[in-house]
Every structure is written in C-alpha cells, then in structure tokens.
C-alpha positions in Angstrom: 114.7 114.5 96.3 116.7 111.4 96.3 119.3 110.4 93.0 119.4 106.8 92.3 120.9 104.6 89.8 118.9 102.0 89.3 119.5 98.4 86.6 116.2 97.3 85.2 115.8 95.5 82.5 114.0 95.9 79.0 110.7 95.0 79.8 110.6 97.2 82.5 112.3 99.9 80.7 109.3 99.8 77.7 107.2 99.6 80.9 107.6 102.7 82.5 108.0 104.2 78.4 104.3 103.6 78.4 103.1 104.9 81.5 105.3 107.7 80.4 103.3 108.3 77.0 100.0 107.2 78.4 100.3 110.2 81.1 102.1 112.7 79.7 105.0 112.4 82.4 107.9 114.0 82.2 110.2 111.3 82.2 110.8 108.1 84.1 111.2 108.9 87.3 107.7 110.7 87.5 106.7 106.9 85.9 108.3 105.6 88.5 106.5 107.9 90.8 103.1 107.4 89.7 103.7 103.5 89.8 105.0 103.5 94.0 102.2 106.3 94.5 99.2 103.8 92.9 101.1 100.9 94.6 100.7 102.5 97.6 96.9 103.4 97.3 96.3 99.9 96.1 98.0 97.7 98.5 99.3 99.4 100.8 96.9 98.9 104.8 96.0 102.8 105.9 97.7 102.0 108.6 101.3 101.5 107.5 101.1 104.7 105.7 103.4 107.3 107.6 100.4 109.9 107.5 98.0 107.3 109.6 101.4 106.8 112.2 101.4 110.4 112.2 98.4 111.2 113.0 97.8 108.2 115.8 101.7 109.7 117.4 99.8 113.0 117.3 95.9 111.6 119.0 98.4 109.1 121.4 100.2 112.8 122.9 96.6 114.3 123.5 95.0 114.0 127.4 93.1 110.8 127.4 89.7 110.8 128.2 87.5 109.3 130.9 87.9 106.1 132.0 84.0 106.2 131.3 82.1 103.4 134.0 78.9 103.2 132.1 77.7 103.4 128.4 75.4 106.5 129.9 78.1 108.7 130.7 79.8 107.8 127.4 76.9 108.5 125.9 76.5 112.6 128.5 80.6 113.0 127.4 80.0 112.6 122.9 76.6 114.8 123.0 78.3 117.5 125.2 81.6 117.4 122.8 80.6 120.5 120.3 78.8 119.6 116.8 80.9 120.1 113.0 77.8 120.3 112.2 76.3 122.6 114.6 74.5 126.5 112.9 
C-alpha cells in the first residue's frame, strides 16, 4: 500500500465524503480507491488494463501455431483441439 499526502479542494472533499457515506466505506482512502476502480471500469479500454497486457505477454511467449496455407487447414486444427464442453 502506498501512502500519499494530497491536496484537494473543499468540493472534492465533500464529494469523497458523500461517496464514503453512500457506499459505507471506511474512510476517504477507500472512497478514492472506489472512484479509481469505477473510472478504470468505465473509461479505460480493456487493452490498456495491466491484466490484459500480462495476458498478451503470456500468449506471445507461447509457441506459435501454424502457418496455415488454407482455411481448411486452420479449421482442421481448430477441430482437433480438445473442447471445453466435451464430456
């Protein structure tokens, strides 16, 4: 956990207090965490999230498949993969 001293105006402080009360949060730090999480969910595109970047880096380290010369070759490869819904 990182500690920071920040300067906020009275209006921002009032808004933090309202959010803290509305969502039953412990303190203003929890209210800030809540606001940032909401911002991330609504405003950041998924490809910018750290989880997405980690996932893509993992995929890039895997051995590549292919190349496929035809769509039929790709289709045959996909059909040969074990399915998740198989019994």
